[in-house]
SERO-4910 file (N, C-alpha, C, O; in steps of 0.05 Angstrom, whole numbers):
BEGIN
 pado doro    nc1    nc2    nc3   cac1   cac2   cac3    cc1    cc2    cc3    oc1    oc2    oc3
  Met    A   4271   -763   2331   4243   -753   2333   4231   -753   2306   4243   -744   2286
  Ala    A   4206   -763   2304   4192   -765   2278   4187   -737   2267   4182   -718   2282
  Ala    A   4189   -735   2240   4184   -709   2227   4154   -702   2230   4136   -719   2230
  Arg    A   4149   -675   2233   4122   -666   2236   4108   -665   2209   4121   -665   2188
  Asp    A   4082   -664   2209   4066   -662   2185   4075   -637   2170   4074   -615   2181
  Pro    A   4083   -639   2144   4093   -616   2129   4073   -594   2126   4080   -570   2125
  Tyr    A   4047   -601   2124   4026   -580   2122   4026   -563   2148   4023   -539   2147
  Glu    A   4029   -577   2170   4029   -563   2196   4054   -546   2199   4053   -523   2209
  Val    A   4077   -556   2189   4102   -541   2191   4100   -514   2175   4109   -493   2185
  Leu    A   4088   -515   2151   4086   -491   2135   4061   -475   2141   4058   -452   2131
  Gly    A   4043   -486   2158   4019   -471   2165   3999   -468   2143   3987   -447   2140
  Val    A   3997   -489   2126   3978   -488   2103   3958   -511   2105   3964   -531   2119
  Lys    A   3936   -509   2091   3916   -530   2091   3925   -552   2071   3942   -547   2054
  Lys    A   3913   -575   2074   3921   -598   2057   3914   -592   2028   3927   -603   2010
  Glu    A   3894   -576   2023   3886   -570   1996   3900   -545   1985   3891   -535   1964
  Ala    A   3920   -535   1999   3934   -511   1990   3945   -514   1962   3954   -535   1954
  Ser    A   3945   -491   1947   3956   -492   1920   3987   -490   1921   3998   -485   1942
  Glu    A   4000   -494   1898   4029   -492   1897   4038   -464   1904   4058   -461   1918
  Asp    A   4023   -444   1894   4031   -416   1901   4029   -411   1930   4046   -397   1942
  Glu    A   4008   -421   1943   4004   -417   1972   4027   -431   1988   4037   -420   2007
  Ile    A   4035   -454   1979   4056   -469   1992   4083   -454   1989   4098   -451   2008
  Arg    A   4088   -444   1964   4112   -429   1959   4113   -403   1976   4134   -396   1987
  Ala    A   4091   -389   1977   4090   -364   1992   4095   -369   2022   4109   -353   2035
  Ala    A   4082   -390   2032   4086   -396   2061   4115   -403   2066   4126   -395   2087
  Tyr    A   4127   -419   2048   4155   -426   2052   4173   -401   2052   4190   -398   2070
  Arg    A   4170   -384   2033   4187   -360   2031   4184   -342   2056   4204   -332   2066
  Lys    A   4160   -339   2066   4155   -323   2090   4170   -334   2114   4183   -320   2129
  Leu    A   4167   -361   2118   4180   -373   2141   4210   -375   2137   4225   -372   2157
  Ala    A   4220   -380   2112   4248   -382   2108   4262   -355   2114   4284   -355   2125
  Lys    A   4250   -333   2106   4262   -307   2112   4264   -302   2141   4282   -289   2151
  Lys    A   4244   -311   2156   4243   -306   2185   4263   -323   2200   4275   -314   2219
  His    A   4268   -348   2191   4284   -367   2206   4311   -373   2193   4325   -391   2203
  His    A   4318   -361   2171   4342   -368   2157   4366   -364   2175   4368   -343   2188
  Pro    A   4385   -383   2176   4409   -381   2194   4425   -356   2190   4437   -345   2208
  Asp    A   4427   -347   2164   4443   -323   2159   4431   -298   2172   4446   -279   2177
  Leu    A   4405   -299   2177   4392   -276   2189   4389   -280   2219   4380   -262   2234
  Asn    A   4397   -304   2229   4396   -310   2258   4422   -323   2267   4421   -346   2276
  Pro    A   4444   -309   2264   4470   -321   2270   4472   -331   2299   4465   -316   2318
  Gly    A   4481   -356   2302   4484   -367   2329   4459   -377   2342   4460   -388   2364
  Asn    A   4436   -375   2328   4411   -383   2339   4405   -412   2330   4395   -416   2307
  Lys    A   4411   -432   2347   4408   -460   2339   4378   -467   2335   4372   -483   2318
  Glu    A   4361   -454   2350   4333   -460   2348   4323   -451   2320   4307   -465   2307
  Ala    A   4332   -428   2311   4324   -418   2284   4335   -436   2262   4322   -442   2242
  Glu    A   4360   -446   2267   4372   -464   2247   4357   -490   2245   4351   -500   2223
  Thr    A   4349   -501   2268   4333   -526   2268   4306   -522   2255   4297   -539   2239
  Arg    A   4293   -499   2261   4267   -493   2250   4269   -490   2219   4252   -498   2205
  Phe    A   4291   -477   2210   4295   -472   2181   4298   -499   2167   4286   -503   2145
  Lys    A   4313   -518   2178   4316   -544   2166   4289   -559   2164   4283   -572   2144
  Glu    A   4273   -556   2185   4246   -568   2185   4229   -556   2163   4214   -570   2149
  Ile    A   4230   -530   2160   4215   -515   2140   4223   -524   2112   4207   -529   2095
  Ala    A   4250   -526   2108   4260   -534   2081   4252   -562   2074   4245   -568   2051
  Ala    A   4253   -580   2094   4245   -608   2089   4215   -610   2082   4208   -625   2064
  Ala    A   4199   -594   2096   4170   -594   2090   4165   -584   2062   4148   -595   2048
  Tyr    A   4179   -563   2055   4175   -551   2028   4185   -570   2006   4172   -573   1985
  Asp    A   4207   -584   2012   4217   -604   1993   4196   -625   1987   4193   -632   1963
  Leu    A   4182   -634   2007   4162   -655   2002   4137   -644   1988   4128   -656   1969
  Leu    A   4127   -621   1997   4102   -611   1987   4105   -597   1960   4085   -594   1945
  Ser    A   4129   -588   1953   4133   -575   1927   4137   -596   1904   4137   -588   1881
  Asp    A   4141   -620   1911   4144   -642   1892   4117   -656   1889   4108   -669   1907
  Lys    A   4105   -653   1865   4078   -664   1861   4076   -694   1867   4057   -703   1880
  Asp    A   4096   -709   1858   4095   -738   1862   4097   -745   1892   4082   -761   1902
  Lys    A   4117   -732   1905   4120   -738   1934   4096   -729   1950   4088   -742   1969
  Arg    A   4085   -706   1943   4062   -696   1958   4039   -716   1955   4025   -722   1974
  Ala    A   4035   -726   1930   4013   -745   1926   4018   -771   1941   3999   -782   1953
  Arg    A   4043   -780   1942   4049   -805   1956   4046   -801   1986   4036   -819   2000
  Tyr    A   4053   -777   1996   4049   -772   2025   4019   -771   2031   4010   -782   2052
  Asp    A   4003   -758   2014   3974   -756   2019   3961   -784   2019   3942   -789   2032
  Arg    A   3973   -802   2002   3962   -829   2001   3973   -847   2024   3964   -870   2027
  Gly    A   3992   -837   2039   4003   -852   2062   4025   -871   2054   4032   -889   2069
  Glu    A   4037   -868   2029   4058   -886   2021   4085   -878   2032   4102   -896   2036
  Ile    A   4089   -853   2038   4114   -844   2050   4107   -827   2075   4085   -816   2077
  Asp    A   4126   -825   2093   4121   -809   2117   4130   -780   2113   4139   -773   2092
  Ala    A   4129   -764   2135   4135   -736   2133   4164   -731   2126   4171   -709   2117
  Ala    A   4181   -751   2131   4210   -748   2124   4216   -757   2096   4238   -755   2087
  Gly    A   4195   -767   2081   4198   -776   2054   4207   -805   2052   4213   -814   2030
  Ala    A   4208   -819   2075   4216   -847   2075   4193   -865   2069   4170   -859   2077
  Glu    A   4198   -888   2056   4177   -907   2051   4166   -917   2077   4181   -923   2096
  Arg    A   4140   -920   2078   4127   -932   2102   4133   -962   2100   4135   -973   2077
  Pro    A   4135   -977   2122   4142  -1005   2122   4126  -1022   2103   4137  -1040   2090
  Glu    A   4100  -1017   2100   4084  -1034   2083   4089  -1030   2054   4080  -1045   2037
  His    A   4105  -1008   2047   4111  -1003   2019   4140  -1006   2012   4147  -1006   1988
  Ala    A   4157  -1010   2032   4186  -1009   2028   4196  -1030   2008   4215  -1024   1993
  Tyr    A   4186  -1054   2009   4197  -1075   1992   4176  -1086   1972   4176  -1110   1966
  Ser    A   4159  -1068   1963   4138  -1077   1945   4148  -1088   1918   4135  -1103   1905
  Arg    A   4172  -1079   1910   4183  -1088   1884   4188  -1119   1883   4187  -1131   1862
  Tyr    A   4192  -1131   1907   4197  -1160   1907   4174  -1176   1917   4176  -1200   1921
  Arg    A   4150  -1163   1920   4127  -1177   1929   4118  -1198   1908   4118  -1191   1884
  Gly    A   4112  -1222   1916   4103  -1242   1897   4124  -1263   1891   4117  -1283   1878
  Phe    A   4149  -1259   1900   4169  -1279   1896   4171  -1300   1918   4185  -1320   1916
  Ala    A   4156  -1295   1940   4157  -1314   1962   4141  -1339   1955   4125  -1339   1936
  Glu    A   4147  -1360   1970   4132  -1385   1966   4103  -1382   1972   4096  -1366   1990
  Gly    A   4086  -1395   1957   4057  -1393   1962   4042  -1415   1949   4054  -1433   1937
  Ala    A   4016  -1415   1952   4000  -1436   1941   3998  -1433   1911   4001  -1411   1900
  Pro    A   3993  -1457   1897   3990  -1456   1868   3968  -1437   1860   3947  -1435   1873
  Gly    A   3973  -1422   1839   3952  -1404   1830   3954  -1376   1842   3938  -1359   1835
  Glu    A   3973  -1371   1861   3975  -1345   1873   3983  -1324   1851   3995  -1331   1832
  Arg    A   3975  -1299   1856   3981  -1278   1836   4008  -1266   1843   4013  -1258   1865
  Tyr    A   4025  -1264   1822   4052  -1251   1825   4050  -1222   1817   4036  -1215   1799
  Glu    A   4065  -1206   1831   4066  -1177   1825   4094  -1169   1820   4112  -1175   1835
  Phe    A   4099  -1156   1797   4125  -1145   1792   4121  -1115   1786   4108  -1108   1765
  His    A   4131  -1098   1803   4123  -1070   1802   4141  -1053   1784   4131  -1034   1773
  Ser    A   4166  -1061   1780   4183  -1044   1764   4208  -1059   1755   4219  -1075   1771
  Ala    A   4217  -1055   1731   4242  -1066   1721   4264  -1045   1723   4286  -1050   1713
  Glu    A   4257  -1022   1735   4277  -1000   1736   4302  -1009   1752   4299  -1022   1773
  Gly    A   4325  -1003   1742   4349  -1009   1756   4360  -1037   1749   4381  -1044   1759
  Met    A   4346  -1053   1733   4355  -1080   1727   4372  -1080   1702   4366  -1066   1682
  Ala    A   4394  -1095   1704   4411  -1098   1680   4398  -1118   1661   4381  -1134   1670
  Pro    A   4405  -1118   1635   4393  -1136   1616   4396  -1165   1624   4377  -1181   1620
  Glu    A   4419  -1172   1637   4422  -1200   1645   4403  -1208   1667   4395  -1231   1670
  Asp    A   4395  -1188   1684   4375  -1193   1705   4348  -1200   1692   4335  -1218   1702
  Leu    A   4341  -1186   1671   4315  -1192   1658   4316  -1219   1645   4296  -1233   1644
  Asp    A   4340  -1227   1634   4342  -1254   1623   4337  -1275   1644   4324  -1295   1639
  Asp    A   4349  -1270   1668   4344  -1289   1690   4315  -1290   1697   4304  -1312   1703
  Leu    A   4302  -1267   1697   4273  -1266   1704   4257  -1282   1684   4239  -1297   1692
  Phe    A   4262  -1279   1658   4248  -1294   1638   4253  -1324   1641   4234  -1341   1639
  Ala    A   4278  -1332   1648   4284  -1360   1652   4269  -1371   1676   4260  -1394   1676
  Tyr    A   4267  -1354   1696   4252  -1362   1720   4224  -1370   1714   4214  -1391   1722
  Phe    A   4210  -1354   1699   4182  -1360   1692   4180  -1383   1672   4160  -1398   1673
  Ser    A   4199  -1385   1654   4198  -1407   1635   4202  -1434   1648   4194  -1454   1636
  Arg    A   4213  -1435   1672   4217  -1460   1686   4195  -1466   1707   4198  -1483   1724
  Gly    A   4174  -1451   1704   4152  -1457   1722   4149  -1437   1745   4130  -1439   1761
  Gly    A   4166  -1418   1747   4162  -1397   1766   4174  -1402   1793   4176  -1383   1809
  Arg    A   4182  -1427   1801   4194  -1430   1827   4209  -1457   1828   4204  -1475   1811
  Gly    A   4225  -1460   1846   4238  -1486   1850   4263  -1490   1833   4285  -1490   1844
  Gly    A   4259  -1494   1807   4282  -1503   1791   4301  -1480   1784   4324  -1486   1778
  Ala    A   4292  -1456   1785   4310  -1434   1776   4326  -1422   1800   4316  -1421   1822
  Asn    A   4350  -1415   1794   4367  -1402   1814   4372  -1373   1804   4392  -1368   1791
  Ile    A   4353  -1355   1810   4354  -1328   1799   4375  -1311   1814   4375  -1311   1839
  Arg    A   4391  -1297   1799   4410  -1278   1811   4404  -1251   1798   4410  -1247   1774
  Met    A   4392  -1233   1813   4383  -1208   1801   4395  -1184   1816   4398  -1184   1841
  Arg    A   4401  -1163   1801   4410  -1138   1813   4387  -1125   1827   4364  -1125   1817
  Gly    A   4392  -1113   1850   4371  -1099   1865   4363  -1074   1850   4378  -1063   1834
  Ala    A   4338  -1066   1855   4328  -1042   1842   4341  -1016   1853   4349  -1016   1876
  Asp    A   4343   -996   1837   4352   -970   1846   4330   -957   1863   4306   -961   1858
  Leu    A   4339   -942   1883   4320   -927   1899   4324   -897   1893   4346   -887   1889
  His    A   4302   -883   1892   4302   -855   1886   4295   -838   1910   4275   -843   1923
  Phe    A   4311   -818   1916   4306   -800   1938   4311   -771   1929   4323   -767   1908
  Ser    A   4301   -752   1944   4308   -725   1939   4319   -713   1965   4310   -721   1987
  Leu    A   4337   -695   1963   4350   -683   1986   4351   -652   1982   4362   -643   1963
  Thr    A   4338   -638   2000   4338   -609   1999   4363   -598   2014   4367   -605   2037
  Val    A   4378   -581   2001   4401   -568   2014   4397   -538   2012   4384   -528   1994
  Asp    A   4408   -524   2031   4405   -495   2030   4424   -483   2009   4443   -497   2000
  Phe    A   4419   -459   2001   4432   -446   1979   4463   -445   1983   4478   -452   1964
  Val    A   4472   -437   2006   4500   -434   2011   4514   -461   2010   4537   -464   2000
  Thr    A   4501   -482   2021   4513   -509   2020   4516   -518   1991   4536   -531   1984
  Ala    A   4497   -512   1974   4498   -520   1946   4522   -506   1932   4534   -518   1914
  Val    A   4528   -482   1940   4550   -467   1927   4577   -478   1938   4595   -483   1922
  Asn    A   4579   -481   1964   4605   -488   1977   4610   -518   1979   4633   -526   1983
  Gly    A   4589   -534   1978   4592   -563   1982   4593   -569   2012   4600   -553   2028
  Ala    A   4586   -594   2018   4586   -603   2046   4578   -632   2047   4573   -644   2026
  Arg    A   4578   -643   2071   4567   -670   2075   4541   -667   2090   4539   -652   2109
  Gln    A   4520   -681   2081   4494   -679   2094   4481   -707   2096   4484   -723   2078
  Arg    A   4468   -711   2118   4456   -738   2123   4428   -739   2111   4411   -720   2114
  Leu    A   4423   -761   2097   4397   -766   2085   4384   -790   2098   4395   -811   2100
  Gln    A   4360   -785   2108   4345   -807   2122   4330   -823   2100   4312   -813   2087
  Leu    A   4339   -849   2097   4327   -866   2077   4302   -880   2088   4283   -884   2073
  Ala    A   4303   -888   2112   4282   -903   2126   4285   -897   2155   4305   -886   2164
  Pro    A   4265   -905   2172   4266   -898   2201   4293   -906   2214   4302   -892   2232
  Glu    A   4305   -928   2205   4330   -937   2218   4353   -938   2199   4373   -952   2204
  Arg    A   4352   -923   2177   4373   -924   2158   4378   -896   2147   4359   -883   2138
  Ser    A   4403   -887   2147   4410   -861   2136   4437   -863   2122   4452   -882   2126
  Leu    A   4443   -843   2106   4468   -842   2091   4480   -815   2093   4466   -794   2094
  Glu    A   4507   -814   2093   4521   -788   2091   4525   -783   2061   4538   -799   2047
  Val    A   4514   -761   2051   4516   -754   2023   4535   -730   2020   4533   -710   2033
  Thr    A   4555   -734   2002   4573   -712   1996   4561   -693   1975   4556   -702   1952
  Ile    A   4556   -669   1983   4545   -649   1964   4568   -635   1950   4583   -621   1963
  Pro    A   4572   -639   1924   4594   -627   1910   4591   -596   1908   4568   -586   1907
  Arg    A   4613   -582   1907   4612   -553   1905   4598   -545   1878   4605   -556   1857
  Gly    A   4580   -526   1880   4567   -516   1855   4545   -534   1845   4537   -531   1822
  Val    A   4536   -553   1861   4515   -571   1851   4490   -555   1842   4484   -534   1854
  Arg    A   4477   -565   1822   4454   -551   1811   4428   -563   1820   4426   -586   1827
  Asp    A   4407   -546   1820   4381   -556   1827   4372   -577   1807   4373   -572   1783
  Gly    A   4363   -600   1816   4354   -621   1799   4376   -641   1791   4370   -661   1779
  Gln    A   4401   -635   1799   4423   -653   1793   4419   -679   1809   4411   -678   1832
  Val    A   4426   -702   1797   4422   -728   1810   4449   -739   1817   4467   -742   1800
  Leu    A   4453   -747   1842   4477   -760   1851   4472   -790   1854   4451   -798   1863
  Arg    A   4491   -806   1845   4488   -835   1847   4506   -846   1869   4530   -842   1869
  Leu    A   4494   -860   1888   4509   -874   1909   4509   -903   1903   4489   -917   1906
  Lys    A   4532   -914   1894   4534   -942   1886   4528   -961   1909   4538   -957   1931
  Gly    A   4512   -981   1903   4507  -1003   1922   4489   -995   1945   4488  -1011   1964
  Gln    A   4476   -972   1944   4459   -964   1967   4430   -967   1961   4413   -956   1975
  Gly    A   4423   -982   1940   4395   -987   1933   4385  -1012   1947   4395  -1020   1968
  Glu    A   4364  -1024   1934   4353  -1048   1946   4372  -1072   1942   4387  -1073   1923
  Pro    A   4372  -1091   1961   4390  -1114   1958   4383  -1131   1934   4360  -1131   1925
  Gly    A   4403  -1145   1923   4398  -1163   1901   4385  -1188   1910   4382  -1194   1933
  Leu    A   4376  -1204   1890   4362  -1229   1895   4382  -1252   1891   4396  -1253   1870
  Asn    A   4383  -1270   1910   4401  -1294   1908   4430  -1286   1903   4443  -1297   1885
  Gly    A   4440  -1267   1918   4468  -1259   1916   4474  -1239   1894   4497  -1232   1889
  Gly    A   4453  -1229   1881   4457  -1209   1860   4467  -1183   1873   4462  -1178   1897
  Pro    A   4480  -1165   1857   4490  -1140   1868   4467  -1121   1876   4446  -1122   1864
  Pro    A   4472  -1104   1896   4451  -1085   1903   4448  -1064   1883   4466  -1059   1867
  Gly    A   4425  -1051   1882   4421  -1028   1865   4435  -1003   1876   4449  -1005   1896
  Asp    A   4430   -981   1864   4442   -955   1873   4421   -937   1884   4397   -941   1880
  Ala    A   4429   -918   1900   4411   -897   1909   4416   -872   1892   4438   -863   1889
  Leu    A   4395   -862   1880   4396   -839   1863   4384   -815   1878   4360   -815   1885
  Ile    A   4401   -796   1884   4393   -773   1901   4389   -748   1883   4408   -738   1872
  Glu    A   4364   -739   1881   4359   -714   1866   4362   -690   1886   4349   -689   1906
  Ile    A   4380   -672   1878   4385   -649   1895   4365   -626   1890   4361   -619   1866
  Arg    A   4353   -617   1910   4335   -593   1908   4347   -571   1926   4354   -576   1949
  Ile    A   4349   -548   1914   4362   -525   1928   4340   -506   1938   4324   -495   1923
  Ala    A   4340   -501   1964   4320   -484   1976   4327   -455   1969   4350   -447   1968
  Pro    A   4307   -438   1963   4312   -410   1957   4325   -396   1981   4320   -403   2004
  His    A   4341   -376   1975   4355   -361   1996   4340   -335   2001   4326   -325   1984
  Ala    A   4344   -324   2025   4330   -300   2032   4339   -276   2015   4323   -258   2010
  Phe    A   4365   -275   2006   4373   -252   1990   4392   -259   1967   4396   -242   1950
  Phe    A   4403   -283   1966   4419   -291   1943   4401   -303   1921   4380   -315   1927
  Arg    A   4409   -299   1896   4395   -311   1874   4416   -321   1854   4436   -306   1848
  Arg    A   4413   -345   1843   4433   -356   1825   4423   -355   1796   4400   -362   1790
  Glu    A   4441   -347   1778   4435   -348   1749   4460   -360   1736   4481   -348   1734
  Gly    A   4457   -385   1728   4480   -400   1717   4501   -403   1739   4495   -415   1760
  Asp    A   4525   -393   1735   4546   -395   1755   4550   -368   1769   4570   -365   1784
  Asp    A   4532   -349   1765   4535   -323   1778   4514   -320   1801   4493   -332   1800
  Ile    A   4521   -305   1821   4504   -299   1843   4495   -270   1841   4510   -252   1834
  His    A   4469   -265   1846   4458   -238   1845   4448   -230   1873   4436   -247   1887
  Leu    A   4452   -206   1881   4445   -196   1907   4436   -167   1905   4449   -151   1892
  Glu    A   4414   -160   1918   4405   -133   1920   4414   -122   1947   4406   -132   1968
  Leu    A   4431   -102   1947   4444    -92   1972   4432    -65   1980   4435    -45   1966
  Pro    A   4420    -64   2004   4410    -38   2014   4433    -20   2022   4452    -29   2035
  Val    A   4433      5   2014   4453     25   2021   4440     50   2031   4417     56   2023
  Thr    A   4454     66   2047   4442     91   2056   4445    112   2035   4459    109   2015
  Leu    A   4430    134   2039   4431    156   2020   4460    168   2019   4470    175   1998
  Ala    A   4472    170   2043   4499    180   2044   4519    162   2030   4537    172   2016
  Glu    A   4516    136   2032   4534    117   2018   4531    120   1988   4551    118   1973
  Ala    A   4506    124   1979   4501    126   1950   4513    152   1939   4525    152   1918
  Val    A   4510    174   1954   4519    200   1945   4549    204   1948   4563    213   1930
  Leu    A   4559    197   1972   4587    203   1978   4606    179   1971   4630    183   1969
  Gly    A   4595    155   1968   4611    132   1963   4624    122   1989   4620    134   2010
  Gly    A   4639    101   1988   4652     90   2011   4653     60   2010   4644     47   1991
  Lys    A   4666     48   2031   4668     19   2032   4646      7   2049   4640     18   2071
  Val    A   4634    -15   2040   4613    -29   2055   4620    -59   2055   4634    -68   2037
  Met    A   4609    -73   2074   4612   -102   2075   4589   -115   2060   4566   -108   2064
  Val    A   4595   -134   2042   4575   -147   2025   4576   -177   2031   4597   -189   2030
  Pro    A   4553   -189   2036   4553   -218   2040   4557   -233   2014   4547   -225   1993
  Thr    A   4572   -255   2015   4576   -273   1993   4573   -301   2004   4574   -305   2029
  Pro    A   4569   -322   1988   4566   -349   1998   4590   -359   2014   4588   -377   2030
  Ser    A   4614   -346   2009   4638   -355   2023   4645   -336   2046   4666   -339   2058
  Gly    A   4628   -317   2052   4633   -298   2074   4632   -269   2064   4634   -264   2040
  Ala    A   4629   -251   2083   4627   -223   2076   4654   -212   2066   4675   -219   2076
  Val    A   4653   -194   2046   4677   -181   2036   4672   -151   2034   4649   -142   2034
  Ser    A   4693   -135   2033   4691   -106   2031   4688    -98   2001   4702   -109   1984
  Met    A   4670    -79   1996   4666    -70   1969   4664    -39   1969   4653    -28   1987
  Thr    A   4676    -27   1949   4676      2   1947   4652     11   1930   4649      3   1907
  Ile    A   4636     29   1941   4614     41   1926   4624     68   1915   4632     86   1931
  Pro    A   4624     72   1889   4633     97   1878   4614    120   1886   4590    115   1890
  Pro    A   4624    145   1888   4607    167   1894   4585    170   1872   4589    162   1849
  Asp    A   4563    182   1880   4541    188   1861   4530    163   1848   4525    162   1824
  Ser    A   4527    141   1863   4517    116   1853   4486    116   1855   4476    119   1877
  Asn    A   4473    114   1833   4443    113   1834   4433     86   1843   4448     66   1841
  Ala    A   4408     85   1853   4395     60   1859   4393     44   1833   4387     55   1812
  Gly    A   4398     18   1834   4398      1   1810   4425     -3   1797   4428    -19   1779
  Arg    A   4445     13   1806   4472      9   1795   4482    -19   1803   4478    -28   1826
  Val    A   4495    -33   1784   4504    -60   1789   4535    -60   1791   4548    -51   1772
  Leu    A   4545    -71   1813   4574    -74   1816   4581   -104   1816   4565   -120   1825
  Arg    A   4605   -110   1807   4613   -138   1805   4635   -145   1824   4655   -131   1827
  Leu    A   4632   -168   1838   4653   -180   1854   4663   -204   1839   4650   -225   1838
  Arg    A   4687   -202   1828   4698   -224   1812   4704   -248   1829   4715   -246   1851
  Gly    A   4697   -272   1819   4704   -297   1832   4689   -303   1857   4697   -321   1872
  Lys    A   4667   -289   1862   4651   -294   1886   4625   -308   1879   4606   -307   1895
  Gly    A   4624   -320   1856   4600   -335   1848   4602   -364   1854   4614   -373   1874
  Val    A   4591   -381   1836   4590   -410   1840   4615   -423   1828   4623   -416   1805
  Pro    A   4627   -443   1842   4649   -457   1831   4641   -472   1805   4619   -484   1804
  Lys    A   4659   -472   1785   4654   -486   1760   4670   -512   1759   4690   -515   1774
  Pro    A   4663   -531   1742   4677   -556   1740   4707   -553   1732   4723   -569   1740
  Asp    A   4713   -531   1718   4741   -527   1710   4758   -514   1732   4782   -508   1727
  Gly    A   4746   -510   1755   4761   -498   1778   4759   -468   1780   4766   -457   1801
  Ser    A   4748   -455   1760   4743   -426   1762   4717   -421   1777   4703   -440   1784
  Gln    A   4710   -396   1781   4685   -389   1795   4671   -366   1780   4683   -350   1767
  Gly    A   4644   -366   1783   4629   -345   1772   4632   -319   1788   4649   -319   1807
  Asp    A   4617   -299   1782   4619   -273   1796   4594   -268   1813   4574   -281   1809
  Glu    A   4596   -249   1831   4572   -240   1845   4566   -211   1836   4583   -194   1835
  Tyr    A   4541   -207   1828   4532   -181   1818   4514   -168   1840   4494   -180   1849
  Val    A   4523   -144   1848   4510   -130   1870   4494   -106   1859   4506    -88   1848
  Thr    A   4468   -107   1863   4451    -84   1854   4445    -66   1878   4434    -76   1898
  Leu    A   4451    -41   1876   4448    -22   1898   4418    -14   1901   4405     -9   1881
  Lys    A   4409    -13   1925   4382     -5   1932   4383     16   1954   4390     10   1977
  Val    A   4378     41   1947   4379     63   1966   4356     61   1986   4333     60   1977
  Val    A   4361     60   2011   4341     58   2032   4342     82   2051   4363     88   2062
  Leu    A   4320     96   2054   4319    119   2071   4315    110   2100   4306     87   2105
  Pro    A   4321    127   2120   4318    120   2148   4289    111   2154   4270    125   2146
  Glu    A   4286     90   2169   4260     80   2176   4246    101   2194   4259    109   2214
  Gly    A   4222    108   2188   4208    128   2205   4214    157   2197   4202    175   2209
  Gly    A   4231    160   2177   4237    188   2168   4259    201   2184   4267    191   2205
  Asp    A   4269    223   2174   4290    239   2187   4284    268   2183   4285    278   2161
  Ala    A   4278    282   2205   4270    310   2204   4292    328   2192   4286    346   2176
  Asp    A   4317    323   2200   4339    339   2191   4343    336   2161   4348    355   2146
  Leu    A   4341    311   2151   4344    306   2123   4321    320   2107   4326    331   2086
  Ala    A   4297    318   2117   4275    331   2104   4278    361   2102   4273    373   2082
  Ala    A   4287    373   2124   4291    402   2125   4313    410   2105   4311    430   2091
  Phe    A   4335    394   2104   4356    400   2085   4346    399   2056   4353    417   2040
  Leu    A   4331    379   2050   4321    376   2022   4301    398   2014   4300    405   1991
  Arg    A   4286    408   2033   4267    430   2027   4283    454   2017   4273    469   2000
  Gly    A   4307    458   2028   4323    481   2020   4340    475   1995   4346    492   1979
  Trp    A   4347    449   1993   4365    442   1971   4350    438   1944   4360    446   1923
  Ala    A   4327    425   1945   4313    417   1921   4306    441   1902   4311    438   1878
  Pro    A   4296    464   1912   4289    486   1894   4313    497   1879   4311    508   1857
  Lys    A   4337    495   1892   4361    506   1880   4375    487   1861   4392    494   1845
  His    A   4367    461   1862   4380    441   1845   4358    424   1831   4357    400   1836
  Pro    A   4342    436   1815   4321    421   1801   4332    402   1780   4350    409   1765
  Tyr    A   4321    378   1779   4327    359   1757   4303    340   1755   4289    335   1774
  Asp    A   4300    329   1731   4277    311   1726   4288    283   1719   4296    279   1696
  Pro    A   4287    264   1737   4297    237   1732   4278    221   1713   4285    200   1704
  Arg    A   4254    232   1708   4234    218   1692   4231    230   1664   4213    223   1649
  Arg    A   4250    247   1656   4248    259   1630   4252    237   1609   4267    218   1612
  Gly    A   4238    240   1588   4239    220   1566   4221    196   1571   4222    177   1555
  Met    A   4204    197   1592   4187    174   1597   4158    178   1586   4140    162   1592
  Thr    A   4154    199   1571   4128    204   1559   4122    183   1538   4138    179   1520
  Pro    A   4099    169   1541   4093    147   1521   4088    158   1493   4082    143   1475
***
């Protein structure tokens, strides 16, 4: 099924600003993120569609190319643009105009062949053997996949796709090279490569800093005051963590080795910031208790804040 218009997917106008596109993406991602909708295949499919739309519209170059009609909603070249780099090498009438769009991806020996081709009159006598051009794509992966690694399919064109291995701990903006998956060579020349730029979609509650993961964890008033064990999400699955008694909001606890895998085989850590959350809608018993407790236990948490 053809990809939907990315503006329609995110619910924004074509002239929307970058901030409006980012805000729309975050709102939809939080609503449909698979981690917040376990087992809901419809939400998973919708999240992938939202991430793909954001990937296209958040990239200025791709957005401009889509608006000009050069690529489709899936980011694939439209048929009339797919092989523009070789336009002009076909046989034609004398005096026709040749077009050479890019030397990107060509080895020096390929350029030598190209110069020899034109020095011999441009056609007929030369037997050019040229390496195919590299093709550039971007692939959006979700946060957890970027940390843990996986295989993901990339749609290159309407009838062509590739399985891409996402390495563990891949970084946003990292480029993967797929040998021989670019444009075909000329006259038996080797094919170019496919260069895949990885873009990592923001997560609903995880945040990455270097090789560490940061998470703001809601806890109850009782858990903060009395302490206890709670389950904490990590990219590799939920783990048990002990909250010490009398933990203030903003206290940071560390889960060793629960961050991003490093090239040397070690892993970063996950830092958990506690956020005390009161019962939604209030609690009459708690309020009554505090009315009696507060006058007998006065303290000023804002002392020392006088400018």
